[in-house]
Structure formats: C-alpha cells, structure tokens
N, C-alpha and C positions, 0 to 999 in steps of 0.2 A: 036536861032533856032540852031545855030551850038553847043552851048554846048549840047544841048539835044541829039544830032545826035552824037557826042564824046560819053557822057554816054551812049547812047544806043550801040555803036561798042563795046566798053568795056563791058559791062556785057553778051555780045554777045559772046565775046572772052575769057570772065571768062567761062561762060556756055561750050563752046566745049571746055578749058582746062578741065574744071572738068571732063567730058564726057570721054576724051582721058585718063585721070590720071585713070577712074574707070576702063575702059577696059583694060589696063593694068596690074591692080591689080587683076582683075581676069583670065588672063594669065598666072600672075605670081603664083596665088592659083592652077592651074590647076598643072601646072609644078611641084608645089611642091605635089602634091597630087599623082602626076603621079611618081615620084621617090622614090624607096626603099634605106632606107638610109642604111639601113643593112641587111642581110639574116635572115629570120626569123628562131628564135630556133625550132626545132624539139618539137613535143608535146604540143605546146602551140597554142591556135586559137585568144587570146583576153587577156586581161589584168585582173588578178586578180582571175580568177573562173579556176579550173581543167576542163579538158575538158572529161574524164572520171574514172571511180574508178578505182585504181590503180589493177593489176593482180599480180597472184603470179609465180614460173618459171614453174608451172606444167598445168597451165590453158590452155585450147584449144582456138587457137587463132580466131576460128570460132565463137565460144559461147560468147552471151551476158554478158557484165558486171557482176557480181554478186551483189545483193543487199541487203542491210543491215536489219538485222531481225528488226522487229517494238518490241518496250519494252512498 
C-alpha cells in the first residue's frame, strides 16, 4: 500500500510540473508575439506580395491605382 501511495504522489507531482511548464511556455509565446524585433519597413505589409501597383511621379495620390490592360 505504501508503494502505491508513493507512486500516486509521483504521478501527481509530474502532472503538476507538466501543467506549470505548459503555462510558462504559453506566457513565453505571448511575450514573443507582443515584442517587435525591428521597426516595420515602409510600404511592406506582409512577406512576399507587393501591397499595391506602383505609381509614377505624375499620378494623383487620391486616385485609385492604375489597372493593367487585359490581353
């Protein structure tokens, strides 16, 4: 009986330790997500794709971007 209680206590301690480690990992992930590692570059919203069609110097800034003619 004494061995069973000791084994049960160890299992409970391991479960509590796993839960604490899990909570610490969640806090760490939240801290990483909230921190900005560098200043964002102007004109870039994401990785890879451009955010709009390029404009020329004479374009009106209030006008929508030019569309390409269909071929």
